[in-house]
C-alpha positions in Angstrom: 84.6 139.3 104.9 88.2 137.2 104.6 89.7 136.5 101.4 90.9 133.1 101.2 93.6 131.4 99.1 93.6 127.8 98.1 96.7 125.8 97.7 95.8 123.2 95.0 98.9 121.4 96.0 97.5 120.4 99.4 94.1 121.3 99.8 95.1 124.0 102.3 92.9 127.2 102.7 94.3 130.4 104.4 93.0 133.9 104.9 95.9 135.1 106.7 94.0 134.6 110.5 92.6 131.2 109.5 93.6 127.9 108.0 92.0 124.9 106.9 92.8 121.4 104.8 90.3 120.4 102.0 90.2 116.5 101.1 91.9 116.1 97.5 88.2 116.0 95.8 86.7 118.8 97.6 89.8 121.1 96.5 88.8 119.8 92.8 85.4 121.0 93.5 86.5 124.3 94.8 89.0 124.8 91.9 85.7 124.1 89.7 83.7 127.2 91.3 86.9 129.3 91.3 87.5 128.8 87.6 83.8 129.7 86.7 84.2 133.2 87.9 80.9 133.6 89.3 78.7 131.4 87.2 76.4 128.8 88.2 77.4 125.3 87.7 74.9 122.5 87.7 75.4 119.3 89.5 76.2 117.8 86.4 79.0 120.2 85.3 80.9 119.7 88.8 80.6 115.8 88.0 81.9 116.5 84.9 84.9 118.3 85.3 85.8 117.0 88.8 85.3 113.4 88.0 85.8 113.6 84.3 82.8 111.9 82.9 83.0 108.8 85.7 80.1 107.1 87.0 79.5 108.3 90.6 76.7 109.1 92.9 75.7 112.5 92.1 75.0 113.2 95.6 79.1 113.2 96.2 78.8 116.7 95.0 76.4 118.1 97.8 78.9 116.6 100.1 82.0 117.9 98.8 80.2 121.2 99.0 79.0 121.0 102.8 83.1 120.2 103.0 84.0 123.3 101.7 81.4 125.5 103.2 82.3 124.0 106.6 86.3 124.9 106.1 85.4 128.6 105.0 83.0 128.8 108.1 80.4 129.5 105.6 76.4 129.2 106.2 74.4 127.8 103.6 71.3 130.0 104.6 73.1 132.6 104.8 76.4 132.5 102.7 79.1 134.7 101.9 81.2 132.4 99.5 79.2 129.5 97.9 75.5 130.1 97.1 73.0 127.3 96.4 70.9 128.9 93.2 67.4 126.9 93.5 67.5 123.9 90.9 70.3 125.0 89.0 73.6 124.6 91.0 76.2 126.3 93.2 78.3 129.4 92.5 81.0 131.1 94.1 80.2 134.6 95.3 83.1 135.3 98.0 86.9 136.3 97.5 88.7 133.0 96.8 91.8 132.3 94.7 94.3 129.9 93.9 97.6 130.3 95.0 99.6 131.4 91.6 102.7 129.6 92.8 100.9 126.3 93.1 101.8 124.0 90.8 99.7 120.9 89.4 99.6 117.9 91.5 101.3 114.6 90.0 100.7 111.0 91.2 104.4 111.0 92.1 104.0 113.6 94.7 100.5 112.8 96.0 101.3 109.2 96.8 103.2 107.9 100.0 107.0 107.5 99.8 108.5 104.4 99.6 111.4 103.3 101.0 115.0 102.5 99.2 115.4 99.9 99.0 112.4 98.1 99.3 112.2 95.6 102.3 112.7 91.9 100.8 110.2 89.8 99.6 110.2 86.3 100.8 108.0 83.0 100.3 106.5 80.3 102.5 104.2 77.6 101.2 100.6 77.5 102.4 99.2 73.5 103.8 98.3 73.0 99.9 101.8 73.8 98.8 100.6 77.2 97.2 103.7 79.6 97.2 102.9 82.9 99.3 104.8 86.1 99.3 105.3 88.0 102.3 107.5 91.0 103.7 107.9 93.2 106.6 108.5 96.8 107.2 109.4 99.2 110.2 110.0 98.0 113.9 108.0 97.6 116.9 105.3 95.4 118.0 104.0 92.7 115.2 101.0 93.9 113.3 99.8 91.7 110.4 97.9 93.2 107.7 95.5 90.6 106.1 96.3 89.3 102.6 93.6 91.1 100.2 92.6 91.0 96.5 94.5 93.2 94.4 98.0 93.9 96.4 101.0 93.8 95.6 103.9 93.8 97.9 105.9 96.2 95.8 103.9 98.3 94.0 101.6 98.4 97.6 104.0 101.5 98.5 102.7 103.8 95.8 98.8 102.7 96.1 97.1 106.3 96.9 95.2 104.9 99.9 96.7 101.6 101.1 100.2 103.2 100.8 99.4 105.4 103.2 98.4 102.9 105.8 101.7 100.8 105.3 103.8 104.0 105.5 102.1 105.3 108.9 102.0 101.8 110.5 105.4 100.9 109.7 106.3 103.9 112.0 104.9 102.3 115.0 104.8 98.7 114.2 106.6 95.8 112.8 104.0 95.4 109.8 103.8 91.9 108.1 101.7 92.0 104.9 101.3 89.1 102.4 99.9 88.9 99.0 97.0 86.7 99.0 97.1 83.5 97.1 96.3 84.0 93.0 97.3 87.3 93.8 100.1 90.1 93.4 103.6 88.3 94.0 102.1 84.5 95.1 101.2 82.1 92.8 99.0 82.9 90.2 98.2 79.4 88.5 97.0 76.3 89.6 95.6 77.8 92.9 92.6 77.0 94.9 90.9 80.2 95.4 89.2 79.1 98.5 88.0 80.5 102.0 90.0 78.0 104.1 93.0 78.3 102.0 93.1 82.2 102.6 92.8 81.3 106.4 95.7 78.7 106.1 97.4 81.5 104.3 97.2 83.8 107.0 98.7 81.3 109.6 101.7 80.1 107.5 102.4 83.7 107.1 102.5 84.3 111.0 104.4 81.1 111.7 106.9 82.2 109.5 107.7 85.3 111.7 108.0 82.7 114.8 106.1 85.5 117.2 104.2 84.0 120.2 101.4 86.7 119.6 100.5 89.1 116.9 98.1 91.8 116.6 95.7 91.6 113.2 94.5 93.8 111.3 91.8 92.8 108.8 90.8 95.0 105.8 87.8 94.6 103.6 87.1 90.8 103.2 90.3 90.0 105.3 88.3 90.9 108.1 86.2 87.8 107.6 89.4 85.6 107.3 90.9 87.1 110.6 87.4 86.3 112.4 87.9 82.6 111.3 91.7 82.4 112.5 90.9 84.1 115.6 88.6 80.9 116.1 91.4 78.7 114.6 94.1 80.2 116.7 92.8 82.5 119.5 96.1 82.1 121.6 97.9 83.4 118.7 96.0 87.3 118.7 96.7 89.7 121.0 94.5 92.2 119.4 91.9 92.0 116.4 91.0 95.5 114.3 88.9 95.0 111.6 88.6 98.4 109.2 86.1 98.7 106.3 85.1 94.6 106.7 82.2 92.3 106.6 80.9 89.2 108.0 78.4 88.9 105.0 78.7 89.3 101.2 76.7 91.1 98.9 75.2 87.8 98.1 74.4 87.0 101.6 72.6 90.2 102.9 69.3 89.6 101.7 69.1 92.0 99.0 68.2 91.4 95.4 69.8 94.1 94.0 73.3 93.8 95.6 72.7 89.9 94.3 72.2 90.6 90.8 74.9 93.3 90.6 77.4 91.1 91.9 76.5 88.4 89.3 77.0 91.1 86.7 80.3 92.2 88.0 81.6 88.7 88.2 80.7 88.3 84.6 82.4 91.7 83.3 85.4 91.0 85.2 86.0 87.6 83.7 85.7 89.0 80.1 86.7 92.2 80.3 89.6 92.8 83.2 92.9 92.8 81.3 91.5 95.3 78.6 93.6 98.5 77.7 89.9 100.3 78.2 89.8 100.7 82.1 85.8 100.8 82.3 85.4 97.5 84.2 88.3 98.5 86.4 86.9 102.1 86.8 83.8 100.5 88.3 85.9 99.3 91.7 88.1 102.0 91.6 85.1 104.5 92.3 83.5 102.1 94.6 87.1 101.8 96.5 88.2 105.6 96.5 85.4 108.0 95.2 87.4 110.9 96.6 90.9 110.3 94.7 91.9 112.3 92.2 91.7 111.7 88.2 95.5 110.9 88.3 94.9 108.7 91.6 92.4 106.9 89.8 93.9 106.2 86.5 97.2 104.8 88.7 94.7 102.4 90.4 93.4 101.5 87.3 96.3 100.3 85.7 97.7 98.9 89.2 94.7 96.5 89.0 96.1 94.4 86.2 99.1 93.8 88.0 97.5 92.4 90.9 95.9 89.1 88.8 94.6 87.4 85.9 90.8 88.1 84.9 89.8 84.5 86.0 91.5 84.9 89.3 90.3 88.1 90.3 86.6 86.8 88.9 86.6 84.1 91.6 88.0 86.7 94.2 84.9 88.6 93.7 82.2 85.9 93.8 83.9 84.5 96.6 83.9 87.5 98.7 80.3 88.3 97.6 79.3 84.5 99.2 81.4 84.8 102.4 78.8 84.5 105.3 81.0 84.0 108.7 78.4 85.6 110.7 77.6 82.7 113.0 81.2 82.9 114.2 81.3 86.4 115.6 79.8 85.5 118.8 82.5 83.0 119.5 85.5 85.7 119.0 87.3 85.9 122.2 90.1 88.3 121.5 90.0 92.1 122.1 88.5 93.5 119.2 88.4 97.3 117.7 86.2 97.6 114.4 86.8 100.6 112.2 84.2 101.7 109.5 83.9 104.6 107.2 80.3 105.8 107.4 79.7 106.4 103.3 81.7 103.4 102.3 80.6 101.7 98.9 82.6 98.5 99.3 81.0 97.5 102.6 78.3 99.5 104.1 78.3 100.9 107.4 75.6 98.7 108.5 78.1 95.5 108.2 80.7 97.4 110.0 78.2 97.7 112.9 77.1 94.2 112.8 80.7 93.2 113.4 80.6 95.5 116.4 77.5 94.7 118.0 78.0 90.4 117.4 81.5 90.5 119.0 81.5 90.0 122.3 83.2 93.5 124.0 83.9 94.8 120.5 84.8 98.5 120.4 83.4 100.6 117.2 84.8 103.8 115.8 83.0 105.4 113.1 85.2 107.1 110.6 84.1 110.3 108.2 84.6 109.5 104.9 83.5 108.1 101.5 86.6 106.0 100.8 87.0 102.5 101.6 90.5 103.2 102.4 90.9 106.6 104.1 93.5 109.1 102.6 96.1 110.4 104.7 94.8 113.9 103.9 91.6 113.3 105.3 90.9 114.5 108.8 90.0 111.0 110.7 93.3 109.5 109.1 95.2 110.4 112.3 92.7 109.5 114.5 92.3 105.9 112.8 96.0 105.5 113.3 96.1 106.6 116.8 93.0 104.5 117.6 95.1 101.4 116.3 98.3 102.3 118.3 96.4 103.0 121.3 93.9 99.6 121.0 97.0 97.2 120.8 98.7 99.0 123.8 95.6 97.7 126.1 
């Protein structure tokens, strides 16, 4: 039986002959088992240690145990390394140690690097006069990333998940980004937070760069905005890419529980968003990035306060949950690629499949991840980037 060594800095497992890489959260789960020194750990023990008491789906433990076993080549029915102890939990039975030279991860080393100096931020005015902040990074074919809530053109480079997208895509494209109205560096006060206004914002930013055509990457609810713009100005879009998107918000899917959860979350955001206690923001953090480390979650909790005031964030949340552009999908005429994480807690996989099935001739790629936006350390991240690059070259 091989002896494995875990490098906690990057999740690499090495036996001398074989090498594997774990996701950040799987690395933490394995560290828990190693630290237990052969003692049985219940799911609750692992949740408390790896998620620091945060409210997450207990089934995540089983998913990360599966990931670790796969990396080790271990068989759950005849284990050499991790044993399932019926109704009690899991324990380490094989030789796995932590590289003694590995130091603790810090948020500064676990997030993507940012350019120095940062690309300049510029401003344009939407149709109703709202000031919209925008910027461009990289060189190549123009790729516009849709505006979204909780973005900040300067801070986004340090975002544990979204920063990976910016950095990698900027190596392949001229990446145009903008902060949505009422959000980030765009105008916060006296702003009409409406779906039509968001479509207007996308149009004026595209016009500001003067390209005949651009590819559009619509992330999350930005997918719906991108679909609406694709019907308004199809001649300006060469390729439409929709990632983690949906055509129907939580209140439009016929699910009573989702409807009630939406109503409750909007009230909580409106009343508690800017509090020093990050409990409300943590709900969103665990939905967006359950695979993040504790430090990455802490960073995102603080970052959310920089993105907009409570009233704006509450209006965004209510608007997004009421979105329904499903009747527009069959009218989309531009080449479309849909990408979606299979365990996305923000937008269910079924919504991604709906986009792909209703948009004529759309292609669909299912990504193996629990995160709304993939981390660069995840196995499917390179596949996702290459899929975007390949699709825009067709």
